[in-house]
Every structure is written in structure tokens, then in C-alpha cells.
C-alpha positions as CSV (number, residue, x, y, z in Angstrom):
1,M,138.4,143.9,21.9
2,L,135.5,146.4,21.5
3,V,133.0,147.2,24.4
4,S,129.6,147.5,23.1
5,T,127.3,150.1,24.3
6,K,125.5,147.5,26.4
7,G,128.6,146.7,28.4
8,R,129.1,150.4,29.0
9,Y,125.7,150.9,29.9
10,A,125.7,147.8,31.9
11,L,128.7,149.1,34.4
12,R,127.0,153.0,34.6
13,A,123.7,151.7,35.7
14,L,125.3,149.4,38.3
15,V,127.4,152.1,39.4
16,D,124.0,154.4,39.7
17,M,122.4,151.9,41.9
18,A,125.4,151.9,44.0
19,E,125.5,155.2,44.5
20,H,122.0,155.3,45.1
21,S,121.6,152.7,47.6
22,D,121.2,154.7,50.6
23,E,118.0,155.6,48.9
24,G,116.4,152.0,48.7
25,L,115.8,150.6,45.8
26,V,116.2,152.3,42.3
27,S,114.0,152.9,39.4
28,L,115.5,152.1,36.4
29,R,113.6,155.6,34.9
30,D,115.4,157.3,37.6
31,I,118.6,155.3,36.2
32,S,118.0,156.2,32.5
33,I,117.2,159.7,33.3
34,R,120.4,160.3,35.4
35,Q,122.4,158.0,32.7
36,D,120.9,159.7,29.3
37,I,120.1,155.7,28.5
38,S,116.8,155.2,26.8
39,L,114.2,153.3,29.2
40,K,114.0,150.6,26.7
41,Y,117.3,150.0,26.5
42,M,118.0,150.0,30.2
43,E,115.2,147.4,30.9
44,S,116.9,144.8,28.2
45,I,120.0,145.5,30.0
46,A,118.6,145.0,33.8
47,R,116.7,141.9,32.3
48,E,120.5,140.3,31.6
49,L,121.9,141.6,35.0
50,V,118.8,140.0,36.9
51,N,119.6,136.8,34.6
52,A,123.1,136.8,35.7
53,G,122.4,137.3,39.4
54,L,124.0,141.0,39.5
55,I,120.9,142.4,40.4
56,E,117.7,142.1,42.4
57,G,114.5,143.4,40.8
58,F,111.3,144.4,43.0
59,R,107.7,144.4,41.4
60,G,105.0,146.6,42.7
61,K,104.7,150.6,43.5
62,S,107.7,150.9,45.7
63,G,109.4,148.3,43.2
64,G,112.8,148.7,42.0
65,Y,116.5,147.3,41.3
66,K,119.4,146.9,43.8
67,L,122.7,145.7,43.3
68,S,122.6,141.8,44.6
69,R,126.0,141.7,46.3
70,S,128.1,144.7,47.9
71,P,129.3,146.9,45.1
72,E,133.1,145.9,46.2
73,A,131.9,142.2,45.3
74,I,130.9,142.6,42.0
75,T,133.7,142.8,39.0
76,V,133.8,145.1,35.8
77,L,135.1,141.1,34.4
78,E,131.5,139.4,35.7
79,V,129.6,142.4,34.2
80,L,131.5,142.3,30.9
81,D,131.2,138.8,30.5
82,V,127.4,138.8,30.8
83,T,127.0,141.8,28.3
84,E,129.8,141.1,25.9
85,G,130.1,137.5,26.3
86,T,133.5,137.6,26.3
87,V,136.6,140.1,27.3
88,S,139.1,137.8,24.7
89,P,140.5,139.9,22.3
90,V,140.6,137.1,19.5
91,N,137.9,134.3,19.0
92,C,140.8,131.2,19.3
93,V,141.4,132.4,22.7
94,D,138.0,132.4,23.9
95,S,136.7,129.9,26.2
96,C,133.6,129.1,24.4
97,S,135.1,128.9,21.1
98,P,135.9,125.8,19.4
99,D,139.6,124.4,19.3
100,C,141.5,126.2,16.1
101,Q,142.9,123.8,13.6
102,R,146.5,125.4,13.5
103,K,147.0,125.9,17.2
104,D,149.7,123.8,17.2
105,D,152.1,125.7,14.7
106,C,150.1,129.3,15.8
107,R,153.1,131.7,16.2
108,S,150.4,134.1,17.7
109,L,148.7,132.3,20.1
110,P,151.1,132.6,23.0
111,M,151.1,136.7,22.4
112,W,147.0,136.0,22.1
113,N,146.7,134.0,25.2
114,E,148.9,136.4,27.4
115,L,147.2,139.5,26.3
116,N,143.5,137.7,27.3
117,G,145.3,136.7,30.5
118,L,145.8,140.4,31.3
119,L,142.8,141.5,29.9
120,E,140.8,139.1,32.5
121,D,143.2,140.1,35.5
122,Y,142.7,143.8,35.0
123,F,138.8,143.5,34.9
124,K,138.5,140.5,37.5
125,D,140.5,143.1,40.0
126,K,138.3,146.2,39.1
127,S,135.0,146.0,41.1
128,I,131.7,148.4,40.5
129,K,133.3,150.1,44.0
130,D,136.1,151.3,41.9
131,L,134.0,152.7,39.4
132,M,132.1,155.1,42.4
133,R,132.5,158.6,42.9
134,K,135.3,158.8,45.6
């Protein structure tokens, strides 16, 4: 499993929003400057996060973004599911993938299923709060 820049940047943006939540709404421009992410890419990522219900956006002069839930209630798995589509190490264990014709005879499928479960459990147990500065 290789996490793309979109997944990594989304996590950085959410952590940034959480760490600056006491300042009110956070602008994408401020996030892009602090995190060294292009504003255009940050806007694209923010759209996906809004559509997934992980953040809320507010328009206007004093507009900006905020987490839709507390940092401890947003898991890394949720973010990666939105940005990466899946954390599955191989297509045949991805829930969105059609059944493999060889699944009944595949010697490695149990291993991939086990690894998939470990990855999901690990990322499900990590929250945005866990990634924030202590």
C-alpha cells in the first residue's frame, strides 16, 4: 500500500485545522502556507473532505473551514478511504473489487485478508487527535 500525496496532505490539513481550531475558522490559504501545499491542490482536497463530511466550509469574508467532528472522532482510516479509495494492499481483498475467479484456490488470499484487517484496524485506531502535537 502506497499512500499518495493527496492522502498525506489531507491528514496534514486536518491536523492543521485541529491545531488552529481555537482561532475559529481556518482558511485554506493559511493551511497551504503552513503546510507548504499548493492552494489549488488544497482546494481540491478540501472539496473531497467536505463532500465526505469530514470538514465544513463557510463562505464569506470571515469564512473558512473547520472539522465537522472532534479530532478524536475522525479516524485516519476515514481520511484514507476518502482520499485513497481503500487501504487494501491488493485488489482482491478490496471490498469495491469484484470477486476474484481464483479466490477458492488462492494460497495467498488468507495472508492478504489478514494484512488488510491489520491495516484497517491500525488506521481505525488512529485519530487526527493522535497526530496532533502533544
